[in-house]
PyMOL Python script that loads the backbone (N, CA, C, O; Angstrom):
from pymol import cmd

cmd.read_pdbstr("""\
ATOM      1  N   MET A   1       0.837  -1.187   0.000  1.00  0.00           N
ATOM      2  CA  MET A   1       0.000   0.000   0.000  1.00  0.00           C
ATOM      3  C   MET A   1       0.878   1.245   0.000  1.00  0.00           C
ATOM      4  O   MET A   1       1.884   1.296   0.707  1.00  0.00           O
ATOM      5  N   TYR A   2       0.508   2.235  -0.777  1.00  0.00           N
ATOM      6  CA  TYR A   2       1.254   3.486  -0.883  1.00  0.00           C
ATOM      7  C   TYR A   2       1.065   4.327   0.371  1.00  0.00           C
ATOM      8  O   TYR A   2      -0.058   4.506   0.843  1.00  0.00           O
ATOM      9  N   THR A   3       2.177   4.846   0.913  1.00  0.00           N
ATOM     10  CA  THR A   3       2.139   5.732   2.075  1.00  0.00           C
ATOM     11  C   THR A   3       2.517   7.134   1.621  1.00  0.00           C
ATOM     12  O   THR A   3       3.599   7.314   1.061  1.00  0.00           O
ATOM     13  N   PRO A   4       1.668   8.136   1.841  1.00  0.00           N
ATOM     14  CA  PRO A   4       2.031   9.507   1.473  1.00  0.00           C
ATOM     15  C   PRO A   4       3.269   9.958   2.245  1.00  0.00           C
ATOM     16  O   PRO A   4       3.470   9.553   3.390  1.00  0.00           O
ATOM     17  N   ALA A   5       4.095  10.791   1.624  1.00  0.00           N
ATOM     18  CA  ALA A   5       5.352  11.228   2.228  1.00  0.00           C
ATOM     19  C   ALA A   5       5.150  11.915   3.574  1.00  0.00           C
ATOM     20  O   ALA A   5       6.001  11.798   4.456  1.00  0.00           O
ATOM     21  N   TYR A   6       4.046  12.623   3.747  1.00  0.00           N
ATOM     22  CA  TYR A   6       3.834  13.340   4.997  1.00  0.00           C
ATOM     23  C   TYR A   6       3.526  12.406   6.162  1.00  0.00           C
ATOM     24  O   TYR A   6       3.578  12.830   7.316  1.00  0.00           O
ATOM     25  N   ASP A   7       3.206  11.146   5.883  1.00  0.00           N
ATOM     26  CA  ASP A   7       2.970  10.176   6.941  1.00  0.00           C
ATOM     27  C   ASP A   7       4.241   9.443   7.355  1.00  0.00           C
ATOM     28  O   ASP A   7       4.221   8.669   8.311  1.00  0.00           O
ATOM     29  N   CYS A   8       5.334   9.674   6.657  1.00  0.00           N
ATOM     30  CA  CYS A   8       6.585   8.971   6.903  1.00  0.00           C
ATOM     31  C   CYS A   8       7.431   9.749   7.915  1.00  0.00           C
ATOM     32  O   CYS A   8       7.555  10.971   7.825  1.00  0.00           O
ATOM     33  N   ASP A   9       8.009   9.027   8.877  1.00  0.00           N
ATOM     34  CA  ASP A   9       8.794   9.674   9.928  1.00  0.00           C
ATOM     35  C   ASP A   9      10.268   9.830   9.582  1.00  0.00           C
ATOM     36  O   ASP A   9      10.974  10.576  10.260  1.00  0.00           O
ATOM     37  N   ALA A  10      10.750   9.155   8.556  1.00  0.00           N
ATOM     38  CA  ALA A  10      12.159   9.256   8.161  1.00  0.00           C
ATOM     39  C   ALA A  10      12.376  10.531   7.340  1.00  0.00           C
ATOM     40  O   ALA A  10      11.440  11.062   6.742  1.00  0.00           O
ATOM     41  N   VAL A  11      13.611  11.008   7.322  1.00  0.00           N
ATOM     42  CA  VAL A  11      13.952  12.227   6.586  1.00  0.00           C
ATOM     43  C   VAL A  11      14.148  11.893   5.112  1.00  0.00           C
ATOM     44  O   VAL A  11      14.992  11.069   4.759  1.00  0.00           O
ATOM     45  N   HIS A  12      13.362  12.538   4.257  1.00  0.00           N
ATOM     46  CA  HIS A  12      13.468  12.334   2.811  1.00  0.00           C
ATOM     47  C   HIS A  12      14.574  13.220   2.253  1.00  0.00           C
ATOM     48  O   HIS A  12      14.866  14.281   2.805  1.00  0.00           O
ATOM     49  N   THR A  13      15.188  12.780   1.156  1.00  0.00           N
ATOM     50  CA  THR A  13      16.150  13.646   0.489  1.00  0.00           C
ATOM     51  C   THR A  13      15.380  14.807  -0.129  1.00  0.00           C
ATOM     52  O   THR A  13      14.251  14.635  -0.588  1.00  0.00           O
ATOM     53  N   LYS A  14      15.988  15.979  -0.141  1.00  0.00           N
ATOM     54  CA  LYS A  14      15.295  17.142  -0.703  1.00  0.00           C
ATOM     55  C   LYS A  14      15.037  16.950  -2.185  1.00  0.00           C
ATOM     56  O   LYS A  14      13.973  17.312  -2.688  1.00  0.00           O
ATOM     57  N   TYR A  15      16.003  16.383  -2.880  1.00  0.00           N
ATOM     58  CA  TYR A  15      15.846  16.120  -4.308  1.00  0.00           C
ATOM     59  C   TYR A  15      15.456  14.662  -4.483  1.00  0.00           C
ATOM     60  O   TYR A  15      16.101  13.772  -3.928  1.00  0.00           O
ATOM     61  N   GLN A  16      14.417  14.418  -5.241  1.00  0.00           N
ATOM     62  CA  GLN A  16      13.965  13.067  -5.543  1.00  0.00           C
ATOM     63  C   GLN A  16      14.241  12.811  -7.031  1.00  0.00           C
ATOM     64  O   GLN A  16      13.672  13.488  -7.888  1.00  0.00           O
ATOM     65  N   PRO A  17      15.107  11.842  -7.341  1.00  0.00           N
ATOM     66  CA  PRO A  17      15.466  11.618  -8.737  1.00  0.00           C
ATOM     67  C   PRO A  17      14.310  11.046  -9.559  1.00  0.00           C
ATOM     68  O   PRO A  17      13.458  10.321  -9.044  1.00  0.00           O
ATOM     69  N   SER A  18      14.303  11.386 -10.834  1.00  0.00           N
ATOM     70  CA  SER A  18      13.296  10.825 -11.739  1.00  0.00           C
ATOM     71  C   SER A  18      13.699   9.386 -12.076  1.00  0.00           C
ATOM     72  O   SER A  18      14.813   8.960 -11.773  1.00  0.00           O
ATOM     73  N   SER A  19      12.801   8.656 -12.692  1.00  0.00           N
ATOM     74  CA  SER A  19      13.115   7.272 -13.066  1.00  0.00           C
ATOM     75  C   SER A  19      14.242   7.233 -14.104  1.00  0.00           C
ATOM     76  O   SER A  19      14.992   6.259 -14.151  1.00  0.00           O
ATOM     77  N   LYS A  20      14.374   8.266 -14.929  1.00  0.00           N
ATOM     78  CA  LYS A  20      15.471   8.335 -15.896  1.00  0.00           C
ATOM     79  C   LYS A  20      16.812   8.530 -15.198  1.00  0.00           C
ATOM     80  O   LYS A  20      17.832   8.030 -15.671  1.00  0.00           O
ATOM     81  N   GLU A  21      16.822   9.243 -14.093  1.00  0.00           N
ATOM     82  CA  GLU A  21      18.058   9.513 -13.360  1.00  0.00           C
ATOM     83  C   GLU A  21      18.441   8.376 -12.416  1.00  0.00           C
ATOM     84  O   GLU A  21      19.598   8.280 -12.009  1.00  0.00           O
ATOM     85  N   TRP A  22      17.493   7.520 -12.065  1.00  0.00           N
ATOM     86  CA  TRP A  22      17.713   6.482 -11.070  1.00  0.00           C
ATOM     87  C   TRP A  22      18.557   5.354 -11.660  1.00  0.00           C
ATOM     88  O   TRP A  22      18.031   4.412 -12.253  1.00  0.00           O
ATOM     89  N   ARG A  23      19.864   5.466 -11.488  1.00  0.00           N
ATOM     90  CA  ARG A  23      20.805   4.460 -11.958  1.00  0.00           C
ATOM     91  C   ARG A  23      22.041   4.516 -11.066  1.00  0.00           C
ATOM     92  O   ARG A  23      22.282   5.503 -10.370  1.00  0.00           O
ATOM     93  N   CYS A  24      22.809   3.446 -11.102  1.00  0.00           N
ATOM     94  CA  CYS A  24      24.018   3.365 -10.285  1.00  0.00           C
ATOM     95  C   CYS A  24      25.006   4.452 -10.707  1.00  0.00           C
ATOM     96  O   CYS A  24      25.316   4.574 -11.892  1.00  0.00           O
ATOM     97  N   PRO A  25      25.502   5.237  -9.759  1.00  0.00           N
ATOM     98  CA  PRO A  25      26.459   6.286 -10.114  1.00  0.00           C
ATOM     99  C   PRO A  25      27.825   5.740 -10.524  1.00  0.00           C
ATOM    100  O   PRO A  25      28.641   6.467 -11.090  1.00  0.00           O
ATOM    101  N   LYS A  26      28.075   4.461 -10.242  1.00  0.00           N
ATOM    102  CA  LYS A  26      29.370   3.856 -10.556  1.00  0.00           C
ATOM    103  C   LYS A  26      29.360   3.135 -11.904  1.00  0.00           C
ATOM    104  O   LYS A  26      30.277   3.312 -12.706  1.00  0.00           O
ATOM    105  N   CYS A  27      28.323   2.318 -12.163  1.00  0.00           N
ATOM    106  CA  CYS A  27      28.308   1.502 -13.389  1.00  0.00           C
ATOM    107  C   CYS A  27      27.080   1.733 -14.274  1.00  0.00           C
ATOM    108  O   CYS A  27      26.972   1.126 -15.340  1.00  0.00           O
ATOM    109  N   SER A  28      26.166   2.588 -13.856  1.00  0.00           N
ATOM    110  CA  SER A  28      24.949   2.943 -14.598  1.00  0.00           C
ATOM    111  C   SER A  28      23.899   1.842 -14.666  1.00  0.00           C
ATOM    112  O   SER A  28      22.989   1.912 -15.492  1.00  0.00           O
ATOM    113  N   ALA A  29      24.006   0.828 -13.815  1.00  0.00           N
ATOM    114  CA  ALA A  29      22.976  -0.218 -13.768  1.00  0.00           C
ATOM    115  C   ALA A  29      21.660   0.393 -13.290  1.00  0.00           C
ATOM    116  O   ALA A  29      21.649   1.385 -12.562  1.00  0.00           O
ATOM    117  N   ARG A  30      20.573  -0.208 -13.705  1.00  0.00           N
ATOM    118  CA  ARG A  30      19.241   0.267 -13.325  1.00  0.00           C
ATOM    119  C   ARG A  30      18.520  -0.805 -12.526  1.00  0.00           C
ATOM    120  O   ARG A  30      19.031  -1.910 -12.342  1.00  0.00           O
ATOM    121  N   PHE A  31      17.323  -0.464 -12.053  1.00  0.00           N
ATOM    122  CA  PHE A  31      16.489  -1.423 -11.343  1.00  0.00           C
ATOM    123  C   PHE A  31      16.258  -2.623 -12.246  1.00  0.00           C
ATOM    124  O   PHE A  31      15.993  -2.405 -13.428  1.00  0.00           O
ATOM    125  N   PRO A  32      16.332  -3.835 -11.810  1.00  0.00           N
ATOM    126  CA  PRO A  32      16.354  -4.331 -10.441  1.00  0.00           C
ATOM    127  C   PRO A  32      17.745  -4.551  -9.859  1.00  0.00           C
ATOM    128  O   PRO A  32      17.859  -4.952  -8.701  1.00  0.00           O
ATOM    129  N   LYS A  33      18.814  -4.301 -10.629  1.00  0.00           N
ATOM    130  CA  LYS A  33      20.153  -4.500 -10.080  1.00  0.00           C
ATOM    131  C   LYS A  33      20.590  -3.348  -9.178  1.00  0.00           C
ATOM    132  O   LYS A  33      21.547  -3.495  -8.418  1.00  0.00           O
ATOM    133  N   PHE A  34      19.911  -2.213  -9.248  1.00  0.00           N
ATOM    134  CA  PHE A  34      20.254  -1.038  -8.436  1.00  0.00           C
ATOM    135  C   PHE A  34      19.005  -0.569  -7.710  1.00  0.00           C
ATOM    136  O   PHE A  34      17.973  -0.331  -8.337  1.00  0.00           O
ATOM    137  N   GLY A  35      19.090  -0.436  -6.401  1.00  0.00           N
ATOM    138  CA  GLY A  35      17.932   0.024  -5.647  1.00  0.00           C
ATOM    139  C   GLY A  35      18.166   0.060  -4.150  1.00  0.00           C
ATOM    140  O   GLY A  35      19.271  -0.201  -3.675  1.00  0.00           O
ATOM    141  N   VAL A  36      17.122   0.383  -3.416  1.00  0.00           N
ATOM    142  CA  VAL A  36      17.176   0.478  -1.960  1.00  0.00           C
ATOM    143  C   VAL A  36      17.093  -0.927  -1.383  1.00  0.00           C
ATOM    144  O   VAL A  36      16.122  -1.650  -1.605  1.00  0.00           O
ATOM    145  N   GLU A  37      18.131  -1.298  -0.638  1.00  0.00           N
ATOM    146  CA  GLU A  37      18.156  -2.617  -0.006  1.00  0.00           C
ATOM    147  C   GLU A  37      17.478  -2.584   1.359  1.00  0.00           C
ATOM    148  O   GLU A  37      16.744  -3.503   1.722  1.00  0.00           O
ATOM    149  N   GLN A  38      17.732  -1.519   2.108  1.00  0.00           N
ATOM    150  CA  GLN A  38      17.169  -1.386   3.456  1.00  0.00           C
ATOM    151  C   GLN A  38      16.676   0.044   3.632  1.00  0.00           C
ATOM    152  O   GLN A  38      17.440   0.993   3.454  1.00  0.00           O
ATOM    153  N   ALA A  39      15.411   0.199   3.978  1.00  0.00           N
ATOM    154  CA  ALA A  39      14.857   1.536   4.195  1.00  0.00           C
ATOM    155  C   ALA A  39      15.378   2.113   5.505  1.00  0.00           C
ATOM    156  O   ALA A  39      15.759   1.371   6.410  1.00  0.00           O
ATOM    157  N   ALA A  40      15.392   3.414   5.599  1.00  0.00           N
ATOM    158  CA  ALA A  40      15.866   4.117   6.798  1.00  0.00           C
ATOM    159  C   ALA A  40      14.985   3.796   8.004  1.00  0.00           C
ATOM    160  O   ALA A  40      13.811   3.456   7.856  1.00  0.00           O
ATOM    161  N   ASP A  41      15.565   3.909   9.197  1.00  0.00           N
ATOM    162  CA  ASP A  41      14.778   3.750  10.419  1.00  0.00           C
ATOM    163  C   ASP A  41      13.694   4.818  10.443  1.00  0.00           C
ATOM    164  O   ASP A  41      13.967   5.988  10.173  1.00  0.00           O
ATOM    165  N   GLY A  42      12.492   4.432  10.756  1.00  0.00           N
ATOM    166  CA  GLY A  42      11.370   5.363  10.810  1.00  0.00           C
ATOM    167  C   GLY A  42      10.614   5.495   9.509  1.00  0.00           C
ATOM    168  O   GLY A  42       9.566   6.138   9.465  1.00  0.00           O
ATOM    169  N   ALA A  43      11.130   4.894   8.439  1.00  0.00           N
ATOM    170  CA  ALA A  43      10.434   4.954   7.150  1.00  0.00           C
ATOM    171  C   ALA A  43       9.205   4.055   7.214  1.00  0.00           C
ATOM    172  O   ALA A  43       9.279   2.915   7.671  1.00  0.00           O
ATOM    173  N   LYS A  44       8.100   4.571   6.760  1.00  0.00           N
ATOM    174  CA  LYS A  44       6.860   3.790   6.744  1.00  0.00           C
ATOM    175  C   LYS A  44       6.881   2.824   5.563  1.00  0.00           C
ATOM    176  O   LYS A  44       7.379   3.152   4.486  1.00  0.00           O
ATOM    177  N   GLN A  45       6.349   1.663   5.774  1.00  0.00           N
ATOM    178  CA  GLN A  45       6.260   0.682   4.704  1.00  0.00           C
ATOM    179  C   GLN A  45       5.388   1.260   3.589  1.00  0.00           C
ATOM    180  O   GLN A  45       4.290   1.754   3.844  1.00  0.00           O
ATOM    181  N   GLY A  46       5.875   1.195   2.375  1.00  0.00           N
ATOM    182  CA  GLY A  46       5.118   1.717   1.244  1.00  0.00           C
ATOM    183  C   GLY A  46       5.492   3.127   0.844  1.00  0.00           C
ATOM    184  O   GLY A  46       4.984   3.629  -0.158  1.00  0.00           O
ATOM    185  N   CYS A  47       6.371   3.792   1.599  1.00  0.00           N
ATOM    186  CA  CYS A  47       6.804   5.147   1.229  1.00  0.00           C
ATOM    187  C   CYS A  47       7.721   5.027   0.013  1.00  0.00           C
ATOM    188  O   CYS A  47       8.728   4.320   0.055  1.00  0.00           O
ATOM    189  N   ARG A  48       7.375   5.711  -1.047  1.00  0.00           N
ATOM    190  CA  ARG A  48       8.110   5.600  -2.306  1.00  0.00           C
ATOM    191  C   ARG A  48       9.217   6.632  -2.455  1.00  0.00           C
ATOM    192  O   ARG A  48       9.928   6.626  -3.460  1.00  0.00           O
ATOM    193  N   ARG A  49       9.376   7.504  -1.493  1.00  0.00           N
ATOM    194  CA  ARG A  49      10.395   8.540  -1.586  1.00  0.00           C
ATOM    195  C   ARG A  49      11.727   8.022  -1.063  1.00  0.00           C
ATOM    196  O   ARG A  49      11.761   7.131  -0.214  1.00  0.00           O
ATOM    197  N   LEU A  50      12.810   8.572  -1.563  1.00  0.00           N
ATOM    198  CA  LEU A  50      14.142   8.204  -1.115  1.00  0.00           C
ATOM    199  C   LEU A  50      14.442   8.926   0.193  1.00  0.00           C
ATOM    200  O   LEU A  50      14.193  10.124   0.319  1.00  0.00           O
ATOM    201  N   HIS A  51      14.974   8.197   1.156  1.00  0.00           N
ATOM    202  CA  HIS A  51      15.312   8.750   2.466  1.00  0.00           C
ATOM    203  C   HIS A  51      16.817   8.944   2.568  1.00  0.00           C
ATOM    204  O   HIS A  51      17.582   8.216   1.935  1.00  0.00           O
ATOM    205  N   GLU A  52      17.243   9.914   3.355  1.00  0.00           N
ATOM    206  CA  GLU A  52      18.661  10.214   3.498  1.00  0.00           C
ATOM    207  C   GLU A  52      19.456   9.019   4.004  1.00  0.00           C
ATOM    208  O   GLU A  52      20.605   8.828   3.605  1.00  0.00           O
ATOM    209  N   GLU A  53      18.864   8.216   4.872  1.00  0.00           N
ATOM    210  CA  GLU A  53      19.579   7.100   5.487  1.00  0.00           C
ATOM    211  C   GLU A  53      19.241   5.738   4.869  1.00  0.00           C
ATOM    212  O   GLU A  53      19.598   4.707   5.438  1.00  0.00           O
ATOM    213  N   ASP A  54      18.565   5.716   3.726  1.00  0.00           N
ATOM    214  CA  ASP A  54      18.321   4.445   3.037  1.00  0.00           C
ATOM    215  C   ASP A  54      19.649   3.826   2.633  1.00  0.00           C
ATOM    216  O   ASP A  54      20.601   4.540   2.318  1.00  0.00           O
ATOM    217  N   ASP A  55      19.715   2.505   2.642  1.00  0.00           N
ATOM    218  CA  ASP A  55      20.887   1.796   2.128  1.00  0.00           C
ATOM    219  C   ASP A  55      20.609   1.454   0.672  1.00  0.00           C
ATOM    220  O   ASP A  55      19.720   0.660   0.366  1.00  0.00           O
ATOM    221  N   VAL A  56      21.381   2.065  -0.221  1.00  0.00           N
ATOM    222  CA  VAL A  56      21.215   1.862  -1.655  1.00  0.00           C
ATOM    223  C   VAL A  56      22.385   1.013  -2.148  1.00  0.00           C
ATOM    224  O   VAL A  56      23.544   1.342  -1.896  1.00  0.00           O
ATOM    225  N   VAL A  57      22.085  -0.065  -2.842  1.00  0.00           N
ATOM    226  CA  VAL A  57      23.139  -0.966  -3.311  1.00  0.00           C
ATOM    227  C   VAL A  57      22.978  -1.264  -4.799  1.00  0.00           C
ATOM    228  O   VAL A  57      21.890  -1.172  -5.367  1.00  0.00           O
ATOM    229  N   CYS A  58      24.107  -1.623  -5.402  1.00  0.00           N
ATOM    230  CA  CYS A  58      24.123  -2.064  -6.790  1.00  0.00           C
ATOM    231  C   CYS A  58      24.642  -3.494  -6.811  1.00  0.00           C
ATOM    232  O   CYS A  58      25.769  -3.761  -6.393  1.00  0.00           O
ATOM    233  N   LEU A  59      23.827  -4.396  -7.294  1.00  0.00           N
ATOM    234  CA  LEU A  59      24.227  -5.799  -7.379  1.00  0.00           C
ATOM    235  C   LEU A  59      25.165  -6.050  -8.557  1.00  0.00           C
ATOM    236  O   LEU A  59      25.855  -7.069  -8.590  1.00  0.00           O
ATOM    237  N   ALA A  60      25.195  -5.144  -9.510  1.00  0.00           N
ATOM    238  CA  ALA A  60      26.051  -5.319 -10.683  1.00  0.00           C
ATOM    239  C   ALA A  60      27.517  -5.032 -10.369  1.00  0.00           C
ATOM    240  O   ALA A  60      28.395  -5.788 -10.785  1.00  0.00           O
ATOM    241  N   CYS A  61      27.792  -3.949  -9.639  1.00  0.00           N
ATOM    242  CA  CYS A  61      29.187  -3.578  -9.368  1.00  0.00           C
ATOM    243  C   CYS A  61      29.573  -3.712  -7.893  1.00  0.00           C
ATOM    244  O   CYS A  61      30.747  -3.590  -7.543  1.00  0.00           O
ATOM    245  N   GLY A  62      28.586  -3.961  -7.031  1.00  0.00           N
ATOM    246  CA  GLY A  62      28.876  -4.112  -5.606  1.00  0.00           C
ATOM    247  C   GLY A  62      28.949  -2.798  -4.852  1.00  0.00           C
ATOM    248  O   GLY A  62      29.342  -2.785  -3.685  1.00  0.00           O
ATOM    249  N   GLY A  63      28.582  -1.695  -5.483  1.00  0.00           N
ATOM    250  CA  GLY A  63      28.611  -0.388  -4.828  1.00  0.00           C
ATOM    251  C   GLY A  63      27.534  -0.271  -3.765  1.00  0.00           C
ATOM    252  O   GLY A  63      26.492  -0.922  -3.848  1.00  0.00           O
ATOM    253  N   SER A  64      27.795   0.573  -2.754  1.00  0.00           N
ATOM    254  CA  SER A  64      26.854   0.780  -1.657  1.00  0.00           C
ATOM    255  C   SER A  64      26.957   2.219  -1.166  1.00  0.00           C
ATOM    256  O   SER A  64      28.052   2.734  -0.941  1.00  0.00           O
ATOM    257  N   TRP A  65      25.801   2.863  -1.002  1.00  0.00           N
ATOM    258  CA  TRP A  65      25.756   4.258  -0.592  1.00  0.00           C
ATOM    259  C   TRP A  65      24.549   4.501   0.292  1.00  0.00           C
ATOM    260  O   TRP A  65      23.633   3.681   0.357  1.00  0.00           O
ATOM    261  N   SER A  66      24.558   5.637   0.973  1.00  0.00           N
ATOM    262  CA  SER A  66      23.346   6.090   1.661  1.00  0.00           C
ATOM    263  C   SER A  66      22.499   6.823   0.628  1.00  0.00           C
ATOM    264  O   SER A  66      22.991   7.170  -0.446  1.00  0.00           O
ATOM    265  N   GLY A  67      21.245   7.055   0.941  1.00  0.00           N
ATOM    266  CA  GLY A  67      20.379   7.800   0.032  1.00  0.00           C
ATOM    267  C   GLY A  67      20.912   9.184  -0.267  1.00  0.00           C
ATOM    268  O   GLY A  67      20.844   9.647  -1.405  1.00  0.00           O
ATOM    269  N   LEU A  68      21.444   9.850   0.753  1.00  0.00           N
ATOM    270  CA  LEU A  68      21.978  11.198   0.582  1.00  0.00           C
ATOM    271  C   LEU A  68      23.210  11.195  -0.323  1.00  0.00           C
ATOM    272  O   LEU A  68      23.374  12.090  -1.153  1.00  0.00           O
ATOM    273  N   GLU A  69      24.075  10.190  -0.165  1.00  0.00           N
ATOM    274  CA  GLU A  69      25.259  10.091  -1.024  1.00  0.00           C
ATOM    275  C   GLU A  69      24.863   9.860  -2.480  1.00  0.00           C
ATOM    276  O   GLU A  69      25.452  10.452  -3.385  1.00  0.00           O
ATOM    277  N   VAL A  70      23.876   9.010  -2.709  1.00  0.00           N
ATOM    278  CA  VAL A  70      23.418   8.740  -4.074  1.00  0.00           C
ATOM    279  C   VAL A  70      22.883  10.006  -4.723  1.00  0.00           C
ATOM    280  O   VAL A  70      23.179  10.279  -5.886  1.00  0.00           O
ATOM    281  N   ILE A  71      22.099  10.777  -3.985  1.00  0.00           N
ATOM    282  CA  ILE A  71      21.554  12.026  -4.531  1.00  0.00           C
ATOM    283  C   ILE A  71      22.671  12.983  -4.921  1.00  0.00           C
ATOM    284  O   ILE A  71      22.618  13.592  -5.989  1.00  0.00           O
ATOM    285  N   LYS A  72      23.674  13.120  -4.074  1.00  0.00           N
ATOM    286  CA  LYS A  72      24.802  14.006  -4.397  1.00  0.00           C
ATOM    287  C   LYS A  72      25.490  13.550  -5.677  1.00  0.00           C
ATOM    288  O   LYS A  72      25.847  14.378  -6.515  1.00  0.00           O
ATOM    289  N   LEU A  73      25.680  12.250  -5.838  1.00  0.00           N
ATOM    290  CA  LEU A  73      26.337  11.720  -7.029  1.00  0.00           C
ATOM    291  C   LEU A  73      25.464  11.869  -8.277  1.00  0.00           C
ATOM    292  O   LEU A  73      25.975  12.194  -9.349  1.00  0.00           O
ATOM    293  N   ILE A  74      24.170  11.638  -8.151  1.00  0.00           N
ATOM    294  CA  ILE A  74      23.249  11.799  -9.287  1.00  0.00           C
ATOM    295  C   ILE A  74      23.206  13.256  -9.730  1.00  0.00           C
ATOM    296  O   ILE A  74      23.251  13.544 -10.926  1.00  0.00           O
ATOM    297  N   LYS A  75      23.120  14.172  -8.776  1.00  0.00           N
ATOM    298  CA  LYS A  75      23.090  15.598  -9.114  1.00  0.00           C
ATOM    299  C   LYS A  75      24.393  16.030  -9.774  1.00  0.00           C
ATOM    300  O   LYS A  75      24.375  16.812 -10.725  1.00  0.00           O
ATOM    301  N   ALA A  76      25.523  15.529  -9.280  1.00  0.00           N
ATOM    302  CA  ALA A  76      26.816  15.883  -9.860  1.00  0.00           C
ATOM    303  C   ALA A  76      26.930  15.342 -11.287  1.00  0.00           C
ATOM    304  O   ALA A  76      27.419  16.041 -12.174  1.00  0.00           O
ATOM    305  N   ALA A  77      26.485  14.108 -11.514  1.00  0.00           N
ATOM    306  CA  ALA A  77      26.550  13.504 -12.849  1.00  0.00           C
ATOM    307  C   ALA A  77      25.666  14.244 -13.841  1.00  0.00           C
ATOM    308  O   ALA A  77      25.972  14.291 -15.032  1.00  0.00           O
ATOM    309  N   SER A  78      24.575  14.820 -13.359  1.00  0.00           N
ATOM    310  CA  SER A  78      23.653  15.557 -14.228  1.00  0.00           C
ATOM    311  C   SER A  78      24.005  17.037 -14.315  1.00  0.00           C
ATOM    312  O   SER A  78      23.331  17.805 -15.001  1.00  0.00           O
ATOM    313  N   HIS A  79      25.065  17.428 -13.617  1.00  0.00           N
ATOM    314  CA  HIS A  79      25.530  18.817 -13.593  1.00  0.00           C
ATOM    315  C   HIS A  79      24.479  19.769 -13.031  1.00  0.00           C
ATOM    316  O   HIS A  79      24.386  20.922 -13.454  1.00  0.00           O
ATOM    317  N   TYR A  80      23.688  19.281 -12.076  1.00  0.00           N
ATOM    318  CA  TYR A  80      22.701  20.132 -11.431  1.00  0.00           C
ATOM    319  C   TYR A  80      23.379  20.990 -10.367  1.00  0.00           C
ATOM    320  O   TYR A  80      24.361  20.575  -9.751  1.00  0.00           O
ATOM    321  N   GLU A  81      22.846  22.176 -10.162  1.00  0.00           N
ATOM    322  CA  GLU A  81      23.304  23.049  -9.104  1.00  0.00           C
ATOM    323  C   GLU A  81      22.145  23.260  -8.140  1.00  0.00           C
ATOM    324  O   GLU A  81      20.989  23.340  -8.555  1.00  0.00           O
ATOM    325  N   THR A  82      22.460  23.351  -6.853  1.00  0.00           N
ATOM    326  CA  THR A  82      21.427  23.609  -5.859  1.00  0.00           C
ATOM    327  C   THR A  82      20.880  25.007  -6.069  1.00  0.00           C
ATOM    328  O   THR A  82      21.640  25.955  -6.266  1.00  0.00           O
ATOM    329  N   CYS A  83      19.572  25.136  -6.028  1.00  0.00           N
ATOM    330  CA  CYS A  83      18.926  26.427  -6.231  1.00  0.00           C
ATOM    331  C   CYS A  83      19.281  27.378  -5.089  1.00  0.00           C
ATOM    332  O   CYS A  83      19.066  27.028  -3.928  1.00  0.00           O
ATOM    333  N   PRO A  84      19.812  28.560  -5.372  1.00  0.00           N
ATOM    334  CA  PRO A  84      20.186  29.496  -4.319  1.00  0.00           C
ATOM    335  C   PRO A  84      18.979  30.138  -3.625  1.00  0.00           C
ATOM    336  O   PRO A  84      19.106  30.642  -2.509  1.00  0.00           O
ATOM    337  N   THR A  85      17.824  30.122  -4.270  1.00  0.00           N
ATOM    338  CA  THR A  85      16.642  30.723  -3.681  1.00  0.00           C
ATOM    339  C   THR A  85      15.984  29.825  -2.631  1.00  0.00           C
ATOM    340  O   THR A  85      15.636  30.286  -1.544  1.00  0.00           O
ATOM    341  N   CYS A  86      15.817  28.554  -2.960  1.00  0.00           N
ATOM    342  CA  CYS A  86      15.124  27.653  -2.031  1.00  0.00           C
ATOM    343  C   CYS A  86      16.099  26.764  -1.249  1.00  0.00           C
ATOM    344  O   CYS A  86      15.668  25.985  -0.399  1.00  0.00           O
ATOM    345  N   HIS A  87      17.375  26.867  -1.517  1.00  0.00           N
ATOM    346  CA  HIS A  87      18.428  26.162  -0.792  1.00  0.00           C
ATOM    347  C   HIS A  87      18.252  24.645  -0.803  1.00  0.00           C
ATOM    348  O   HIS A  87      18.341  23.999   0.241  1.00  0.00           O
ATOM    349  N   GLY A  88      18.006  24.086  -1.968  1.00  0.00           N
ATOM    350  CA  GLY A  88      18.027  22.647  -2.109  1.00  0.00           C
ATOM    351  C   GLY A  88      16.727  21.959  -2.421  1.00  0.00           C
ATOM    352  O   GLY A  88      16.736  20.757  -2.688  1.00  0.00           O
ATOM    353  N   LYS A  89      15.607  22.651  -2.405  1.00  0.00           N
ATOM    354  CA  LYS A  89      14.348  21.997  -2.741  1.00  0.00           C
ATOM    355  C   LYS A  89      14.169  21.905  -4.243  1.00  0.00           C
ATOM    356  O   LYS A  89      13.278  21.206  -4.725  1.00  0.00           O
ATOM    357  N   GLY A  90      15.002  22.599  -4.973  1.00  0.00           N
ATOM    358  CA  GLY A  90      14.964  22.555  -6.427  1.00  0.00           C
ATOM    359  C   GLY A  90      16.372  22.578  -6.967  1.00  0.00           C
ATOM    360  O   GLY A  90      17.326  22.760  -6.210  1.00  0.00           O
ATOM    361  N   VAL A  91      16.514  22.398  -8.251  1.00  0.00           N
ATOM    362  CA  VAL A  91      17.824  22.423  -8.876  1.00  0.00           C
ATOM    363  C   VAL A  91      17.791  23.276 -10.133  1.00  0.00           C
ATOM    364  O   VAL A  91      16.736  23.506 -10.725  1.00  0.00           O
ATOM    365  N   ILE A  92      18.941  23.728 -10.515  1.00  0.00           N
ATOM    366  CA  ILE A  92      19.095  24.512 -11.731  1.00  0.00           C
ATOM    367  C   ILE A  92      19.853  23.647 -12.717  1.00  0.00           C
ATOM    368  O   ILE A  92      20.938  23.158 -12.402  1.00  0.00           O
ATOM    369  N   THR A  93      19.303  23.452 -13.900  1.00  0.00           N
ATOM    370  CA  THR A  93      20.012  22.695 -14.925  1.00  0.00           C
ATOM    371  C   THR A  93      20.874  23.653 -15.719  1.00  0.00           C
ATOM    372  O   THR A  93      20.441  24.757 -16.049  1.00  0.00           O
ATOM    373  N   PRO A  94      22.091  23.238 -16.029  1.00  0.00           N
ATOM    374  CA  PRO A  94      23.000  24.140 -16.766  1.00  0.00           C
ATOM    375  C   PRO A  94      22.559  24.375 -18.192  1.00  0.00           C
ATOM    376  O   PRO A  94      23.220  25.107 -18.929  1.00  0.00           O
TER     377      PRO A  94
END
""", "prot")
cmd.dss("prot")
cmd.show_as("cartoon", "prot")
cmd.util.cbc("prot")
cmd.orient("prot")
């Protein structure tokens, strides 16, 4: 069952990647070889948003990151800049 983000107690990443962006930052593998292995403490079952403390793993290359680390790498690979007006709730594409 889907859980709305406002019902989830875990901290969500400010930036939520699109399905096109959701790939391993090391080898570019996609779901099902790349994804969240363990949800963050306090995350409600069914919450579809990425949490800062989620354990994200890639079965193709063996890489492992936190949700926050993955977001930083995805944003860097896409050359996104943090929006200076909202301080991270949006991004500026070059």
